[in-house]
PyMOL Python script that loads the backbone (N, CA, C, O; Angstrom):
from pymol import cmd

cmd.read_pdbstr("""\
ATOM      1  N   MET A   1      -1.267 -23.977  22.222  1.00  0.00           N
ATOM      2  CA  MET A   1      -0.469 -23.341  20.899  1.00  0.00           C
ATOM      3  C   MET A   1      -1.186 -23.201  19.691  1.00  0.00           C
ATOM      4  O   MET A   1      -0.983 -22.366  18.810  1.00  0.00           O
ATOM      5  N   GLU A   2      -2.218 -24.269  19.732  1.00  0.00           N
ATOM      6  CA  GLU A   2      -3.419 -24.155  18.581  1.00  0.00           C
ATOM      7  C   GLU A   2      -4.072 -22.951  18.401  1.00  0.00           C
ATOM      8  O   GLU A   2      -4.502 -22.458  17.358  1.00  0.00           O
ATOM      9  N   PHE A   3      -4.099 -22.512  19.584  1.00  0.00           N
ATOM     10  CA  PHE A   3      -5.308 -21.143  19.740  1.00  0.00           C
ATOM     11  C   PHE A   3      -4.597 -19.700  19.341  1.00  0.00           C
ATOM     12  O   PHE A   3      -5.155 -18.725  18.838  1.00  0.00           O
ATOM     13  N   VAL A   4      -2.769 -19.892  19.826  1.00  0.00           N
ATOM     14  CA  VAL A   4      -2.170 -18.792  19.635  1.00  0.00           C
ATOM     15  C   VAL A   4      -2.027 -18.544  17.888  1.00  0.00           C
ATOM     16  O   VAL A   4      -1.926 -17.449  17.334  1.00  0.00           O
ATOM     17  N   ARG A   5      -2.050 -19.780  17.286  1.00  0.00           N
ATOM     18  CA  ARG A   5      -1.838 -19.951  16.015  1.00  0.00           C
ATOM     19  C   ARG A   5      -3.174 -19.436  14.981  1.00  0.00           C
ATOM     20  O   ARG A   5      -3.158 -18.622  14.058  1.00  0.00           O
ATOM     21  N   TRP A   6      -4.079 -20.091  15.424  1.00  0.00           N
ATOM     22  CA  TRP A   6      -5.525 -19.524  14.810  1.00  0.00           C
ATOM     23  C   TRP A   6      -5.660 -18.269  15.072  1.00  0.00           C
ATOM     24  O   TRP A   6      -6.115 -17.580  14.159  1.00  0.00           O
ATOM     25  N   PHE A   7      -5.301 -17.572  16.424  1.00  0.00           N
ATOM     26  CA  PHE A   7      -5.352 -15.981  16.465  1.00  0.00           C
ATOM     27  C   PHE A   7      -4.535 -15.415  15.724  1.00  0.00           C
ATOM     28  O   PHE A   7      -5.076 -14.588  14.989  1.00  0.00           O
ATOM     29  N   LEU A   8      -3.055 -15.544  15.561  1.00  0.00           N
ATOM     30  CA  LEU A   8      -2.058 -14.883  14.408  1.00  0.00           C
ATOM     31  C   LEU A   8      -2.665 -14.860  13.156  1.00  0.00           C
ATOM     32  O   LEU A   8      -2.481 -13.935  12.366  1.00  0.00           O
ATOM     33  N   ASP A   9      -3.492 -15.973  12.887  1.00  0.00           N
ATOM     34  CA  ASP A   9      -4.012 -16.572  11.022  1.00  0.00           C
ATOM     35  C   ASP A   9      -5.281 -15.200  11.134  1.00  0.00           C
ATOM     36  O   ASP A   9      -5.266 -14.243  10.359  1.00  0.00           O
ATOM     37  N   ALA A  10      -5.968 -15.316  11.878  1.00  0.00           N
ATOM     38  CA  ALA A  10      -6.848 -14.425  11.770  1.00  0.00           C
ATOM     39  C   ALA A  10      -6.718 -12.800  11.754  1.00  0.00           C
ATOM     40  O   ALA A  10      -7.388 -11.981  11.124  1.00  0.00           O
ATOM     41  N   LEU A  11      -5.461 -12.576  12.802  1.00  0.00           N
ATOM     42  CA  LEU A  11      -4.797 -11.108  13.061  1.00  0.00           C
ATOM     43  C   LEU A  11      -4.190 -10.993  11.655  1.00  0.00           C
ATOM     44  O   LEU A  11      -4.421  -9.950  11.044  1.00  0.00           O
ATOM     45  N   LEU A  12      -3.440 -11.941  11.069  1.00  0.00           N
ATOM     46  CA  LEU A  12      -2.809 -11.682   9.551  1.00  0.00           C
ATOM     47  C   LEU A  12      -3.936 -11.390   8.516  1.00  0.00           C
ATOM     48  O   LEU A  12      -3.718 -10.553   7.640  1.00  0.00           O
ATOM     49  N   VAL A  13      -4.968 -11.952   8.567  1.00  0.00           N
ATOM     50  CA  VAL A  13      -5.519 -11.790   7.361  1.00  0.00           C
ATOM     51  C   VAL A  13      -6.558 -10.235   7.577  1.00  0.00           C
ATOM     52  O   VAL A  13      -6.988  -9.582   6.626  1.00  0.00           O
ATOM     53  N   ILE A  14      -6.797  -9.890   9.081  1.00  0.00           N
ATOM     54  CA  ILE A  14      -7.486  -8.588   9.365  1.00  0.00           C
ATOM     55  C   ILE A  14      -6.405  -7.485   8.785  1.00  0.00           C
ATOM     56  O   ILE A  14      -6.526  -6.600   7.937  1.00  0.00           O
ATOM     57  N   THR A  15      -5.244  -7.933   9.640  1.00  0.00           N
ATOM     58  CA  THR A  15      -4.368  -6.167   9.415  1.00  0.00           C
ATOM     59  C   THR A  15      -3.772  -6.687   7.791  1.00  0.00           C
ATOM     60  O   THR A  15      -3.067  -5.777   7.353  1.00  0.00           O
ATOM     61  N   SER A  16      -3.826  -7.480   7.121  1.00  0.00           N
ATOM     62  CA  SER A  16      -3.923  -7.708   5.781  1.00  0.00           C
ATOM     63  C   SER A  16      -4.727  -6.791   4.565  1.00  0.00           C
ATOM     64  O   SER A  16      -4.381  -6.084   3.618  1.00  0.00           O
ATOM     65  N   CYS A  17      -5.922  -7.213   5.141  1.00  0.00           N
ATOM     66  CA  CYS A  17      -7.256  -6.340   4.392  1.00  0.00           C
ATOM     67  C   CYS A  17      -6.768  -4.854   4.747  1.00  0.00           C
ATOM     68  O   CYS A  17      -6.333  -4.052   3.921  1.00  0.00           O
ATOM     69  N   PHE A  18      -6.903  -4.651   5.983  1.00  0.00           N
ATOM     70  CA  PHE A  18      -6.848  -3.224   6.498  1.00  0.00           C
ATOM     71  C   PHE A  18      -5.798  -2.531   5.984  1.00  0.00           C
ATOM     72  O   PHE A  18      -5.944  -1.384   5.561  1.00  0.00           O
ATOM     73  N   LEU A  19      -4.579  -3.197   5.970  1.00  0.00           N
ATOM     74  CA  LEU A  19      -3.404  -2.156   5.405  1.00  0.00           C
ATOM     75  C   LEU A  19      -3.890  -2.658   3.824  1.00  0.00           C
ATOM     76  O   LEU A  19      -2.771  -2.752   3.321  1.00  0.00           O
ATOM     77  N   VAL A  20      -4.544  -2.917   3.074  1.00  0.00           N
ATOM     78  CA  VAL A  20      -4.995  -2.700   1.821  1.00  0.00           C
ATOM     79  C   VAL A  20      -5.698  -1.897   1.674  1.00  0.00           C
ATOM     80  O   VAL A  20      -5.543  -1.342   0.587  1.00  0.00           O
ATOM     81  N   LEU A  21      -6.548  -1.473   2.327  1.00  0.00           N
ATOM     82  CA  LEU A  21      -7.595  -0.072   2.378  1.00  0.00           C
ATOM     83  C   LEU A  21      -6.966   0.696   2.839  1.00  0.00           C
ATOM     84  O   LEU A  21      -7.430   1.700   2.298  1.00  0.00           O
ATOM     85  N   LEU A  22      -5.994   1.126   3.647  1.00  0.00           N
ATOM     86  CA  LEU A  22      -5.274   1.986   4.261  1.00  0.00           C
ATOM     87  C   LEU A  22      -4.750   2.562   2.879  1.00  0.00           C
ATOM     88  O   LEU A  22      -5.288   3.478   2.256  1.00  0.00           O
ATOM     89  N   ILE A  23      -3.463   1.781   2.459  1.00  0.00           N
ATOM     90  CA  ILE A  23      -2.879   2.695   0.879  1.00  0.00           C
ATOM     91  C   ILE A  23      -3.733   2.547   0.231  1.00  0.00           C
ATOM     92  O   ILE A  23      -3.632   3.529  -0.503  1.00  0.00           O
ATOM     93  N   LEU A  24      -4.806   1.877  -0.177  1.00  0.00           N
ATOM     94  CA  LEU A  24      -5.626   2.544  -1.093  1.00  0.00           C
ATOM     95  C   LEU A  24      -6.420   4.235  -1.076  1.00  0.00           C
ATOM     96  O   LEU A  24      -6.722   5.083  -1.916  1.00  0.00           O
ATOM     97  N   MET A  25      -6.485   4.121  -0.047  1.00  0.00           N
ATOM     98  CA  MET A  25      -7.211   5.440   0.411  1.00  0.00           C
ATOM     99  C   MET A  25      -5.995   6.930   0.708  1.00  0.00           C
ATOM    100  O   MET A  25      -6.315   8.088   0.973  1.00  0.00           O
ATOM    101  N   HIS A  26      -4.620   6.365   0.546  1.00  0.00           N
ATOM    102  CA  HIS A  26      -3.660   7.889   0.379  1.00  0.00           C
ATOM    103  C   HIS A  26      -3.867   8.512  -1.250  1.00  0.00           C
ATOM    104  O   HIS A  26      -4.100   8.092  -2.384  1.00  0.00           O
ATOM    105  N   LYS A  27      -3.643   9.644  -0.616  1.00  0.00           N
ATOM    106  CA  LYS A  27      -3.651  10.583  -1.807  1.00  0.00           C
ATOM    107  C   LYS A  27      -2.197  10.309  -3.168  1.00  0.00           C
ATOM    108  O   LYS A  27      -0.989  10.511  -3.048  1.00  0.00           O
ATOM    109  N   GLY A  28      -2.932   9.834  -4.263  1.00  0.00           N
ATOM    110  CA  GLY A  28      -2.012   9.679  -5.415  1.00  0.00           C
ATOM    111  C   GLY A  28      -1.046  10.597  -5.649  1.00  0.00           C
ATOM    112  O   GLY A  28      -1.413  11.760  -5.480  1.00  0.00           O
ATOM    113  N   ARG A  29       0.235  10.411  -6.033  1.00  0.00           N
ATOM    114  CA  ARG A  29       0.943  11.423  -6.258  1.00  0.00           C
ATOM    115  C   ARG A  29       1.223  11.589  -7.819  1.00  0.00           C
ATOM    116  O   ARG A  29       1.971  12.451  -8.279  1.00  0.00           O
ATOM    117  N   GLY A  30       0.595  10.745  -8.494  1.00  0.00           N
ATOM    118  CA  GLY A  30       0.553  11.141  -9.972  1.00  0.00           C
ATOM    119  C   GLY A  30       1.020  10.498 -10.698  1.00  0.00           C
ATOM    120  O   GLY A  30       2.222  10.311 -10.512  1.00  0.00           O
ATOM    121  N   GLY A  31       0.296   9.719 -12.059  1.00  0.00           N
ATOM    122  CA  GLY A  31       1.295   8.906 -12.605  1.00  0.00           C
ATOM    123  C   GLY A  31       1.321   7.221 -12.109  1.00  0.00           C
ATOM    124  O   GLY A  31       2.180   6.481 -12.586  1.00  0.00           O
ATOM    125  N   GLY A  32       0.418   6.759 -11.228  1.00  0.00           N
ATOM    126  CA  GLY A  32       0.753   5.785 -10.827  1.00  0.00           C
ATOM    127  C   GLY A  32      -0.615   4.749 -10.845  1.00  0.00           C
ATOM    128  O   GLY A  32      -1.667   5.026 -11.421  1.00  0.00           O
ATOM    129  N   MET A  33      -0.436   3.901 -10.328  1.00  0.00           N
ATOM    130  CA  MET A  33      -2.273   3.013 -10.367  1.00  0.00           C
ATOM    131  C   MET A  33      -3.171   3.748  -9.477  1.00  0.00           C
ATOM    132  O   MET A  33      -4.335   3.407  -9.266  1.00  0.00           O
ATOM    133  N   SER A  34      -2.515   4.915  -8.890  1.00  0.00           N
ATOM    134  CA  SER A  34      -4.342   5.292  -7.752  1.00  0.00           C
ATOM    135  C   SER A  34      -4.826   5.952  -9.080  1.00  0.00           C
ATOM    136  O   SER A  34      -6.055   5.954  -9.130  1.00  0.00           O
ATOM    137  N   ASP A  35      -4.225   6.517 -10.177  1.00  0.00           N
ATOM    138  CA  ASP A  35      -4.774   7.533 -11.261  1.00  0.00           C
ATOM    139  C   ASP A  35      -6.073   6.214 -11.602  1.00  0.00           C
ATOM    140  O   ASP A  35      -7.253   6.556 -11.686  1.00  0.00           O
ATOM    141  N   MET A  36      -5.737   5.031 -11.738  1.00  0.00           N
ATOM    142  CA  MET A  36      -6.893   4.303 -12.459  1.00  0.00           C
ATOM    143  C   MET A  36      -8.199   4.269 -11.243  1.00  0.00           C
ATOM    144  O   MET A  36      -9.326   4.038 -11.681  1.00  0.00           O
ATOM    145  N   PHE A  37      -8.051   4.477  -9.862  1.00  0.00           N
ATOM    146  CA  PHE A  37      -9.146   4.378  -9.265  1.00  0.00           C
ATOM    147  C   PHE A  37      -9.318   6.046  -9.092  1.00  0.00           C
ATOM    148  O   PHE A  37      -9.938   6.336  -8.070  1.00  0.00           O
ATOM    149  N   GLY A  38      -9.016   6.841  -9.654  1.00  0.00           N
ATOM    150  CA  GLY A  38      -9.521   8.538  -9.645  1.00  0.00           C
ATOM    151  C   GLY A  38      -8.914   9.259  -8.430  1.00  0.00           C
ATOM    152  O   GLY A  38      -9.421  10.093  -7.681  1.00  0.00           O
ATOM    153  N   GLY A  39      -7.821   8.766  -8.441  1.00  0.00           N
ATOM    154  CA  GLY A  39      -6.514   9.341  -7.508  1.00  0.00           C
ATOM    155  C   GLY A  39      -6.073  10.469  -8.159  1.00  0.00           C
ATOM    156  O   GLY A  39      -5.500  11.285  -7.438  1.00  0.00           O
ATOM    157  N   GLY A  40      -6.212  10.807  -9.626  1.00  0.00           N
ATOM    158  CA  GLY A  40      -5.391  11.814 -10.343  1.00  0.00           C
ATOM    159  C   GLY A  40      -6.509  12.750 -10.152  1.00  0.00           C
ATOM    160  O   GLY A  40      -6.002  13.817 -10.500  1.00  0.00           O
ATOM    161  N   MET A  41      -7.600  12.973  -9.843  1.00  0.00           N
ATOM    162  CA  MET A  41      -8.478  13.655  -9.588  1.00  0.00           C
ATOM    163  C   MET A  41      -7.820  14.691  -8.418  1.00  0.00           C
ATOM    164  O   MET A  41      -7.106  14.263  -7.512  1.00  0.00           O
ATOM    165  N   SER A  42      -8.207  16.266  -8.596  1.00  0.00           N
ATOM    166  CA  SER A  42      -7.305  17.005  -8.031  1.00  0.00           C
ATOM    167  C   SER A  42      -8.773  17.365  -6.882  1.00  0.00           C
ATOM    168  O   SER A  42      -9.955  17.339  -7.225  1.00  0.00           O
ATOM    169  N   SER A  43      -8.281  17.656  -5.607  1.00  0.00           N
ATOM    170  CA  SER A  43      -9.342  18.002  -4.565  1.00  0.00           C
ATOM    171  C   SER A  43      -8.417  19.003  -3.671  1.00  0.00           C
ATOM    172  O   SER A  43      -7.200  19.100  -3.516  1.00  0.00           O
ATOM    173  N   SER A  44      -9.432  19.633  -3.203  1.00  0.00           N
ATOM    174  CA  SER A  44      -9.023  20.825  -2.025  1.00  0.00           C
ATOM    175  C   SER A  44      -8.628  20.199  -0.644  1.00  0.00           C
ATOM    176  O   SER A  44      -8.043  20.815   0.246  1.00  0.00           O
ATOM    177  N   LEU A  45      -8.953  19.137  -0.598  1.00  0.00           N
ATOM    178  CA  LEU A  45      -8.912  18.373   0.719  1.00  0.00           C
ATOM    179  C   LEU A  45      -7.403  17.668   0.871  1.00  0.00           C
ATOM    180  O   LEU A  45      -6.981  16.976   1.798  1.00  0.00           O
ATOM    181  N   GLY A  46      -6.941  17.957   0.017  1.00  0.00           N
ATOM    182  CA  GLY A  46      -5.214  16.663  -0.439  1.00  0.00           C
ATOM    183  C   GLY A  46      -4.169  17.850   0.501  1.00  0.00           C
ATOM    184  O   GLY A  46      -4.420  18.826   1.209  1.00  0.00           O
ATOM    185  N   GLY A  47      -2.936  17.165   0.064  1.00  0.00           N
ATOM    186  CA  GLY A  47      -1.862  17.995   0.803  1.00  0.00           C
ATOM    187  C   GLY A  47      -1.691  17.226   2.326  1.00  0.00           C
ATOM    188  O   GLY A  47      -2.231  16.252   2.848  1.00  0.00           O
ATOM    189  N   SER A  48      -0.766  18.086   2.696  1.00  0.00           N
ATOM    190  CA  SER A  48      -0.038  17.212   4.229  1.00  0.00           C
ATOM    191  C   SER A  48      -1.162  18.052   5.511  1.00  0.00           C
ATOM    192  O   SER A  48      -0.840  18.737   6.482  1.00  0.00           O
ATOM    193  N   SER A  49      -2.281  17.722   5.100  1.00  0.00           N
ATOM    194  CA  SER A  49      -3.141  18.253   5.872  1.00  0.00           C
ATOM    195  C   SER A  49      -3.048  17.136   7.169  1.00  0.00           C
ATOM    196  O   SER A  49      -2.254  16.202   7.281  1.00  0.00           O
ATOM    197  N   VAL A  50      -4.180  17.575   8.151  1.00  0.00           N
ATOM    198  CA  VAL A  50      -3.810  16.515   9.647  1.00  0.00           C
ATOM    199  C   VAL A  50      -4.334  15.277   9.227  1.00  0.00           C
ATOM    200  O   VAL A  50      -3.814  14.293   9.753  1.00  0.00           O
ATOM    201  N   ALA A  51      -5.440  15.035   8.223  1.00  0.00           N
ATOM    202  CA  ALA A  51      -6.239  13.792   8.312  1.00  0.00           C
ATOM    203  C   ALA A  51      -5.272  13.042   7.188  1.00  0.00           C
ATOM    204  O   ALA A  51      -5.515  11.838   7.124  1.00  0.00           O
ATOM    205  N   GLU A  52      -4.356  13.440   6.400  1.00  0.00           N
ATOM    206  CA  GLU A  52      -3.192  12.648   5.519  1.00  0.00           C
ATOM    207  C   GLU A  52      -1.846  12.499   6.449  1.00  0.00           C
ATOM    208  O   GLU A  52      -1.048  11.591   6.216  1.00  0.00           O
ATOM    209  N   ARG A  53      -1.657  13.336   7.399  1.00  0.00           N
ATOM    210  CA  ARG A  53      -0.717  12.770   8.324  1.00  0.00           C
ATOM    211  C   ARG A  53      -0.824  11.931   9.612  1.00  0.00           C
ATOM    212  O   ARG A  53       0.064  11.601  10.398  1.00  0.00           O
ATOM    213  N   ASN A  54      -2.442  11.614   9.623  1.00  0.00           N
ATOM    214  CA  ASN A  54      -2.901  10.706  10.465  1.00  0.00           C
ATOM    215  C   ASN A  54      -3.222   9.245   9.874  1.00  0.00           C
ATOM    216  O   ASN A  54      -3.231   8.236  10.578  1.00  0.00           O
ATOM    217  N   LEU A  55      -3.509   9.259   8.362  1.00  0.00           N
ATOM    218  CA  LEU A  55      -3.521   8.478   7.697  1.00  0.00           C
ATOM    219  C   LEU A  55      -2.226   7.693   7.497  1.00  0.00           C
ATOM    220  O   LEU A  55      -2.040   6.530   7.138  1.00  0.00           O
ATOM    221  N   ASN A  56      -1.568   8.461   7.763  1.00  0.00           N
ATOM    222  CA  ASN A  56       0.285   7.777   7.246  1.00  0.00           C
ATOM    223  C   ASN A  56       0.867   7.391   8.672  1.00  0.00           C
ATOM    224  O   ASN A  56       1.933   6.785   8.788  1.00  0.00           O
ATOM    225  N   ARG A  57       0.156   7.754   9.656  1.00  0.00           N
ATOM    226  CA  ARG A  57       0.533   7.286  11.113  1.00  0.00           C
ATOM    227  C   ARG A  57      -0.072   6.028  11.289  1.00  0.00           C
ATOM    228  O   ARG A  57       0.562   5.173  11.906  1.00  0.00           O
ATOM    229  N   ILE A  58      -1.089   5.795  10.892  1.00  0.00           N
ATOM    230  CA  ILE A  58      -2.100   4.204  11.060  1.00  0.00           C
ATOM    231  C   ILE A  58      -1.570   3.741  10.268  1.00  0.00           C
ATOM    232  O   ILE A  58      -1.138   2.666  10.683  1.00  0.00           O
ATOM    233  N   THR A  59      -1.159   3.998   8.715  1.00  0.00           N
ATOM    234  CA  THR A  59      -0.837   3.209   7.865  1.00  0.00           C
ATOM    235  C   THR A  59       0.718   2.504   7.998  1.00  0.00           C
ATOM    236  O   THR A  59       1.003   1.588   7.227  1.00  0.00           O
ATOM    237  N   VAL A  60       1.498   2.878   8.799  1.00  0.00           N
ATOM    238  CA  VAL A  60       2.520   2.741   9.382  1.00  0.00           C
ATOM    239  C   VAL A  60       2.568   1.966  10.490  1.00  0.00           C
ATOM    240  O   VAL A  60       3.449   1.129  10.682  1.00  0.00           O
ATOM    241  N   ALA A  61       1.406   2.262  11.451  1.00  0.00           N
ATOM    242  CA  ALA A  61       1.531   1.195  12.794  1.00  0.00           C
ATOM    243  C   ALA A  61       0.961  -0.049  12.399  1.00  0.00           C
ATOM    244  O   ALA A  61       1.480  -1.081  12.824  1.00  0.00           O
ATOM    245  N   MET A  62      -0.455  -0.127  11.326  1.00  0.00           N
ATOM    246  CA  MET A  62      -0.670  -1.439  11.123  1.00  0.00           C
ATOM    247  C   MET A  62       0.225  -2.390  10.037  1.00  0.00           C
ATOM    248  O   MET A  62       0.166  -3.610   9.884  1.00  0.00           O
ATOM    249  N   ALA A  63       0.956  -1.533   9.436  1.00  0.00           N
ATOM    250  CA  ALA A  63       2.325  -2.345   9.037  1.00  0.00           C
ATOM    251  C   ALA A  63       3.146  -2.923   9.952  1.00  0.00           C
ATOM    252  O   ALA A  63       3.461  -4.111   9.883  1.00  0.00           O
ATOM    253  N   LEU A  64       3.611  -2.006  11.010  1.00  0.00           N
ATOM    254  CA  LEU A  64       4.328  -2.757  12.098  1.00  0.00           C
ATOM    255  C   LEU A  64       3.629  -3.727  12.460  1.00  0.00           C
ATOM    256  O   LEU A  64       4.261  -4.781  12.383  1.00  0.00           O
ATOM    257  N   VAL A  65       2.302  -3.873  12.929  1.00  0.00           N
ATOM    258  CA  VAL A  65       1.334  -4.936  13.322  1.00  0.00           C
ATOM    259  C   VAL A  65       1.705  -6.080  12.558  1.00  0.00           C
ATOM    260  O   VAL A  65       2.246  -7.101  12.982  1.00  0.00           O
ATOM    261  N   TRP A  66       1.394  -5.838  11.500  1.00  0.00           N
ATOM    262  CA  TRP A  66       1.545  -7.054  10.199  1.00  0.00           C
ATOM    263  C   TRP A  66       2.817  -7.695  10.061  1.00  0.00           C
ATOM    264  O   TRP A  66       3.030  -8.890   9.853  1.00  0.00           O
ATOM    265  N   VAL A  67       3.885  -6.482  10.243  1.00  0.00           N
ATOM    266  CA  VAL A  67       5.645  -7.586   9.886  1.00  0.00           C
ATOM    267  C   VAL A  67       5.542  -8.345  11.604  1.00  0.00           C
ATOM    268  O   VAL A  67       6.025  -9.477  11.609  1.00  0.00           O
ATOM    269  N   ALA A  68       4.997  -7.877  12.990  1.00  0.00           N
ATOM    270  CA  ALA A  68       5.147  -8.428  13.807  1.00  0.00           C
ATOM    271  C   ALA A  68       4.418  -9.816  14.242  1.00  0.00           C
ATOM    272  O   ALA A  68       4.678 -10.670  15.090  1.00  0.00           O
ATOM    273  N   VAL A  69       3.200  -9.624  13.105  1.00  0.00           N
ATOM    274  CA  VAL A  69       2.210 -11.030  13.008  1.00  0.00           C
ATOM    275  C   VAL A  69       3.020 -11.968  12.266  1.00  0.00           C
ATOM    276  O   VAL A  69       3.045 -13.149  12.610  1.00  0.00           O
ATOM    277  N   ILE A  70       3.698 -11.540  11.257  1.00  0.00           N
ATOM    278  CA  ILE A  70       4.387 -12.537  10.557  1.00  0.00           C
ATOM    279  C   ILE A  70       5.714 -13.167  10.957  1.00  0.00           C
ATOM    280  O   ILE A  70       6.091 -14.327  10.794  1.00  0.00           O
ATOM    281  N   VAL A  71       6.427 -11.975  11.602  1.00  0.00           N
ATOM    282  CA  VAL A  71       7.466 -12.917  12.691  1.00  0.00           C
ATOM    283  C   VAL A  71       7.044 -13.853  13.609  1.00  0.00           C
ATOM    284  O   VAL A  71       7.562 -14.965  13.715  1.00  0.00           O
ATOM    285  N   GLY A  72       6.057 -13.422  14.330  1.00  0.00           N
ATOM    286  CA  GLY A  72       5.643 -14.596  15.161  1.00  0.00           C
ATOM    287  C   GLY A  72       5.168 -15.892  14.518  1.00  0.00           C
ATOM    288  O   GLY A  72       5.419 -16.993  15.007  1.00  0.00           O
ATOM    289  N   LEU A  73       4.512 -15.723  13.468  1.00  0.00           N
ATOM    290  CA  LEU A  73       3.762 -16.783  12.706  1.00  0.00           C
ATOM    291  C   LEU A  73       5.394 -17.793  12.342  1.00  0.00           C
ATOM    292  O   LEU A  73       5.592 -19.006  12.276  1.00  0.00           O
ATOM    293  N   GLY A  74       6.033 -16.956  12.224  1.00  0.00           N
ATOM    294  CA  GLY A  74       7.550 -17.391  11.391  1.00  0.00           C
ATOM    295  C   GLY A  74       8.166 -18.300  12.940  1.00  0.00           C
ATOM    296  O   GLY A  74       8.188 -19.530  12.921  1.00  0.00           O
ATOM    297  N   VAL A  75       8.503 -17.732  13.852  1.00  0.00           N
ATOM    298  CA  VAL A  75       8.621 -18.579  15.431  1.00  0.00           C
ATOM    299  C   VAL A  75       8.092 -19.458  15.498  1.00  0.00           C
ATOM    300  O   VAL A  75       8.639 -20.557  15.399  1.00  0.00           O
ATOM    301  N   LEU A  76       6.911 -19.304  15.678  1.00  0.00           N
ATOM    302  CA  LEU A  76       5.875 -20.459  15.862  1.00  0.00           C
ATOM    303  C   LEU A  76       5.794 -21.664  15.206  1.00  0.00           C
ATOM    304  O   LEU A  76       5.540 -22.754  15.717  1.00  0.00           O
ATOM    305  N   VAL A  77       6.068 -21.372  13.822  1.00  0.00           N
ATOM    306  CA  VAL A  77       5.843 -22.510  12.714  1.00  0.00           C
ATOM    307  C   VAL A  77       7.577 -23.061  13.007  1.00  0.00           C
ATOM    308  O   VAL A  77       7.692 -24.287  13.013  1.00  0.00           O
ATOM    309  N   ARG A  78       8.755 -22.332  13.220  1.00  0.00           N
ATOM    310  CA  ARG A  78       9.794 -22.728  13.208  1.00  0.00           C
ATOM    311  C   ARG A  78      10.209 -23.691  14.643  1.00  0.00           C
ATOM    312  O   ARG A  78      11.072 -24.567  14.711  1.00  0.00           O
ATOM    313  N   PHE A  79       9.489 -23.311  15.491  1.00  0.00           N
ATOM    314  CA  PHE A  79       9.529 -23.950  16.927  1.00  0.00           C
ATOM    315  C   PHE A  79       8.545 -25.197  17.532  1.00  0.00           C
ATOM    316  O   PHE A  79       8.618 -25.791  18.608  1.00  0.00           O
ATOM    317  N   SER A  80       7.824 -25.312  16.675  1.00  0.00           N
ATOM    318  CA  SER A  80       6.564 -26.334  17.045  1.00  0.00           C
ATOM    319  C   SER A  80       6.842 -27.462  16.338  1.00  0.00           C
ATOM    320  O   SER A  80       6.084 -28.431  16.397  1.00  0.00           O
TER     321      SER A  80
END
""", "prot")
cmd.dss("prot")
cmd.show_as("cartoon", "prot")
cmd.util.cbc("prot")
cmd.orient("prot")
């Protein structure tokens, strides 16, 4: 059981860091925190391109994995 706990903890750290990076890679919609990091600059690569849609899909998938890990850790702690 301890191995599962360590695995879920490591997976939580990895998915959390990766999720933060994915969110910061999104194109800014203007007027928010993304402007501080250069997101307010116009680019011809923006819009609803294939890369942006794929980034959205990967971000949602990573968020679902993150939620599943959180729930798994909660269940593991509750019934241990």
